[in-house]
C-alpha positions as CSV (number, residue, x, y, z in Angstrom):
1,M,-0.1,0.1,-0.1
2,P,1.5,3.5,-1.1
3,D,2.2,5.7,2.0
4,P,-0.5,8.2,2.3
5,S,1.8,11.1,3.1
6,L,3.9,10.4,-0.4
7,S,0.5,9.9,-2.2
8,Y,-0.9,13.5,-0.9
9,I,2.6,15.2,-1.8
10,K,2.6,13.5,-5.1
11,Y,-1.1,14.5,-6.3
12,V,-0.3,18.2,-5.0
13,A,2.8,18.1,-7.2
14,S,1.2,16.5,-10.3
15,E,-2.2,18.2,-10.2
16,G,-1.3,21.7,-8.9
17,K,-4.1,21.5,-6.3
18,L,-5.3,20.0,-3.0
19,P,-7.1,16.5,-3.1
20,P,-10.3,16.1,-1.8
21,A,-10.5,15.6,1.9
22,L,-12.1,12.0,1.6
23,M,-10.0,10.9,-1.2
24,G,-7.1,9.0,0.7
25,W,-5.9,8.1,4.4
26,E,-4.1,11.4,4.9
27,T,-6.2,13.9,2.6
28,H,-8.1,15.3,5.5
29,Q,-4.8,16.8,6.8
30,P,-4.2,20.7,6.5
31,P,-1.8,21.4,3.4
32,L,1.1,23.6,4.4
33,Y,3.8,20.8,4.8
34,Y,2.5,18.8,1.8
35,L,2.5,22.1,-0.2
36,T,6.2,22.5,0.8
37,C,7.2,19.2,0.0
38,A,5.6,19.4,-3.2
39,A,7.4,22.5,-4.3
40,V,10.4,20.6,-3.4
41,M,9.4,17.9,-5.5
42,R,8.5,20.5,-8.5
43,G,11.7,22.2,-8.0
44,L,13.9,19.5,-7.8
45,G,12.2,18.0,-11.1
46,M,12.1,14.5,-9.8
47,E,9.8,11.9,-9.1
48,N,10.3,8.5,-7.4
49,N,13.9,8.4,-6.6
50,S,16.1,8.4,-3.5
51,V,17.5,11.7,-3.7
52,L,13.9,13.3,-3.7
53,Y,13.0,11.1,-0.5
54,S,16.3,12.1,1.0
55,A,15.5,15.8,0.3
56,W,12.1,15.4,2.3
57,Q,13.8,13.6,4.9
58,L,16.4,16.4,5.3
59,L,13.4,19.1,5.7
60,S,12.1,16.8,8.5
61,L,15.6,16.6,10.2
62,L,16.1,20.3,9.9
63,L,12.7,21.1,11.6
64,S,13.6,18.6,14.2
65,I,17.2,20.3,15.0
66,G,15.1,23.6,14.8
67,A,12.8,22.6,17.4
68,F,15.6,21.4,19.5
69,L,17.4,24.5,19.2
70,L,14.6,26.6,20.4
71,C,14.6,24.5,23.8
72,Y,17.5,26.6,24.9
73,P,15.6,30.0,24.7
74,I,12.8,28.1,26.2
75,G,14.9,26.8,29.0
76,V,16.2,30.4,29.7
77,R,12.5,31.8,30.0
78,L,11.5,29.1,32.3
79,L,14.4,28.5,34.4
80,G,16.5,31.6,34.3
81,P,19.9,32.5,32.9
82,P,22.0,29.2,33.2
83,T,25.1,31.0,34.6
84,A,23.3,31.1,37.8
85,N,22.2,27.4,38.1
86,P,23.2,25.5,34.9
87,L,22.1,22.0,36.4
88,P,18.3,22.5,35.4
89,H,19.2,23.6,32.1
90,A,21.5,20.6,31.7
91,I,18.8,18.1,32.9
92,F,16.0,20.1,30.6
93,L,18.2,19.8,27.3
94,T,19.5,16.4,28.0
95,V,15.9,15.3,28.4
96,L,14.8,16.9,25.4
97,A,17.6,15.8,23.2
98,V,16.3,12.2,23.3
99,Y,12.5,13.2,23.3
100,P,11.1,10.9,20.8
101,G,8.9,13.7,19.2
102,F,12.3,15.0,17.8
103,V,14.2,11.7,17.1
104,F,11.3,9.8,15.8
105,T,10.0,12.5,13.3
106,A,13.3,13.5,12.2
107,S,13.5,11.2,9.4
108,R,9.8,10.8,8.8
109,I,7.9,12.0,5.7
110,N,4.6,13.7,7.3
111,N,3.5,16.9,8.8
112,D,4.6,16.0,12.5
113,S,7.8,17.3,12.0
114,L,6.6,20.8,10.9
115,F,4.3,20.7,13.7
116,N,6.9,20.0,16.0
117,F,8.8,22.9,15.3
118,L,5.9,25.3,15.4
119,A,4.7,24.0,18.8
120,F,7.9,24.7,20.3
121,F,8.2,28.0,18.3
122,W,4.7,28.8,19.5
123,F,5.7,28.0,23.4
124,W,9.0,30.1,23.2
125,L,6.8,33.0,21.6
126,A,3.9,32.7,24.3
127,L,6.5,32.9,27.1
128,R,7.5,36.3,25.5
129,A,4.5,37.6,25.1
130,W,3.3,36.5,28.9
131,E,6.3,38.3,30.1
132,V,5.5,41.5,28.2
133,P,1.8,41.5,27.2
134,R,1.9,44.2,24.4
135,L,-0.1,43.9,21.3
136,G,3.2,43.5,19.4
137,S,4.1,40.3,21.6
138,W,1.0,38.5,20.5
139,V,1.0,39.3,16.7
140,P,4.0,36.5,16.0
141,V,2.0,33.9,18.7
142,A,-0.9,34.4,16.2
143,V,0.9,34.2,12.7
144,C,2.5,30.9,14.2
145,L,-0.6,29.5,15.2
146,G,-2.1,30.4,11.9
147,L,0.5,28.4,10.3
148,G,-0.1,26.0,12.7
149,V,-3.6,25.5,11.8
150,L,-2.7,25.2,8.2
151,T,-0.2,22.4,9.4
152,K,-2.2,20.0,11.8
153,N,-5.5,20.2,13.6
154,T,-3.5,19.4,16.8
155,T,-2.7,23.3,16.7
156,L,-6.6,23.7,17.9
157,P,-5.6,23.3,21.7
158,L,-2.8,25.8,21.6
159,I,-5.1,28.4,20.7
160,A,-7.2,27.5,23.8
161,V,-4.1,27.8,25.6
162,T,-3.2,31.0,24.4
163,A,-6.8,32.3,24.8
164,C,-6.1,31.4,28.5
165,L,-2.7,33.2,28.6
166,I,-4.3,36.4,27.7
167,A,-7.2,36.3,30.1
168,L,-5.1,35.4,33.1
169,N,-2.4,37.9,32.3
170,K,-2.6,40.4,35.2
171,R,-0.1,42.8,33.6
172,A,-2.6,43.8,31.0
173,G,-6.3,45.6,31.4
174,W,-9.5,44.0,30.2
175,R,-9.7,46.3,27.3
176,A,-6.1,45.3,26.1
177,K,-7.2,41.7,26.8
178,L,-10.0,42.2,24.2
179,I,-8.0,43.8,21.6
180,H,-5.3,41.3,22.0
181,T,-7.9,38.2,21.6
182,G,-9.6,39.9,18.7
183,T,-6.2,40.4,17.0
184,V,-4.8,36.9,17.5
185,A,-8.2,35.5,16.3
186,S,-8.3,37.9,13.1
187,I,-4.6,36.9,12.2
188,I,-5.4,33.1,12.7
189,V,-8.5,33.6,10.2
190,L,-6.6,35.3,7.7
191,I,-3.8,33.1,7.7
192,A,-5.9,29.8,7.6
193,G,-9.3,30.8,6.8
194,W,-9.1,30.3,3.2
195,Y,-8.5,26.6,4.1
196,Q,-10.4,25.8,7.1
197,L,-13.4,27.6,6.9
198,P,-14.9,26.6,3.7
199,R,-14.2,22.7,4.6
200,A,-16.0,23.3,8.1
201,F,-19.1,24.9,6.5
202,S,-19.2,23.1,3.0
203,S,-18.6,19.3,4.7
204,N,-21.5,17.1,5.2
205,T,-19.0,14.5,6.9
206,P,-17.4,15.9,10.0
207,V,-14.9,13.4,10.0
208,S,-13.6,14.8,6.8
209,F,-12.6,17.9,8.9
210,I,-10.8,16.5,12.0
211,A,-9.9,13.0,11.1
212,A,-9.4,10.4,8.7
213,N,-11.4,7.6,10.0
214,H,-14.0,7.7,7.4
215,D,-13.1,4.3,6.1
216,M,-12.0,2.6,9.3
217,G,-12.2,-1.1,9.4
218,P,-14.0,-3.1,12.2
219,G,-10.6,-4.6,13.5
220,L,-9.8,-0.6,14.5
221,S,-12.6,0.2,16.5
222,I,-12.4,0.1,20.3
223,P,-15.7,0.1,22.8
224,R,-15.9,3.3,24.5
225,L,-15.9,2.3,28.1
226,P,-15.2,4.4,31.2
227,A,-13.0,2.0,32.7
228,R,-11.1,1.5,29.7
229,M,-10.6,4.9,29.2
230,A,-9.4,5.8,32.8
231,T,-7.4,2.5,33.3
232,F,-3.5,3.3,33.6
233,N,-0.6,0.9,34.7
234,P,2.9,2.2,34.1
235,I,4.3,-0.7,34.2
236,E,2.6,-2.0,31.0
237,V,3.6,1.2,29.6
238,F,7.1,0.5,29.9
239,K,6.7,-3.3,29.0
240,I,5.0,-2.2,25.6
241,P,6.1,1.1,24.8
242,F,4.6,1.3,21.1
243,H,1.3,1.4,19.7
244,N,0.0,-1.3,17.5
245,T,-3.5,0.0,16.4
246,W,-4.4,-3.8,15.4
247,K,-3.6,-5.8,18.2
248,D,-5.0,-5.8,21.4
249,E,-2.0,-7.4,23.2
250,S,-0.4,-3.9,22.9
251,R,-3.1,-2.5,25.2
252,R,-4.5,-0.2,22.4
253,M,-7.9,0.0,24.1
254,Y,-6.6,2.0,27.3
255,L,-6.8,5.6,26.4
256,A,-4.8,7.0,29.3
257,E,-2.0,4.7,28.6
258,A,-2.0,5.4,24.9
259,F,-1.2,9.0,25.5
260,F,2.1,8.0,26.7
261,K,3.3,5.7,24.2
262,L,5.8,6.6,21.3
263,G,4.3,5.4,18.1
264,S,3.3,2.6,16.1
265,G,5.1,-0.7,17.0
266,R,4.7,-1.6,13.1
267,G,6.7,1.7,12.4
268,E,4.1,2.7,9.8
269,R,2.6,5.8,11.7
270,T,3.3,8.3,14.6
271,S,0.5,8.3,17.3
272,S,-1.8,11.1,18.3
273,S,-0.2,10.9,21.7
274,Q,3.3,12.0,20.2
275,H,1.3,14.9,18.4
276,A,0.2,16.1,21.9
277,H,3.6,15.8,23.6
278,S,5.3,18.0,21.2
279,S,3.8,20.8,22.5
280,Y,3.6,20.0,26.3
281,A,7.1,18.4,26.6
282,P,9.0,21.4,27.8
283,W,6.2,22.0,30.7
284,L,6.8,18.4,31.9
285,S,10.6,18.7,31.3
286,C,11.0,22.0,33.5
287,S,9.4,20.6,36.6
288,C,13.0,20.2,37.7
289,R,13.0,23.7,38.6
290,W,10.5,23.0,41.0
């Protein structure tokens, strides 16, 4: 079976347009990453060869390196200058240096690598805006979120976090908070609205907007039972650290455990837990400060 991300990229490069949302397994995804890879493909004038695949993998590697480099200024914002106490910074950077969200996606050809970079870039910008809550500080945050919405729908929780940061910041008055919120929302709509809004209003199939489970086979379905959603056994997570979406032996039915697993045991796909981890890993790692 052809890789769905490669099929998406090649369709854009050959047809010069975006595929229908329900055409394939990944075509529901926002287009920014795939447009970028299609531009690389058109620029190199290549198709189905190792040089092209290496170029796409190099893009993922550079994005992962860029995300990791952002960890240093993030650490400075969270932990203070490293000259005062370098140990928390060393722990922080060491943990993130082996973070699966960087390592696993560094050679993958899919939009996780771009989302990881944008998520960490957003985190750094949001920390700056939190410390100095001027309108000019929130504009780059909004631009980053707009690009994120064009990359992966996992950006939506980051928009909610941004709204909370604006509302809870005591350094700005309510009038300023309303202006900041309206400006951020407007910028996101200006950047991503051309793609997301028509899909949201014109689609009769909600899954075409948020997920690719329109053709999910019966072997993938999991009963939605509260006990299974709440069960968490850390020992089992260490024993079986990878997802396998087809086999119950991997404990795929336990949602709380799935959040902490790294990816597909068959090496085919990354997991939704990894996407969420990419934006929250710095919060977890910086606990060494306290």
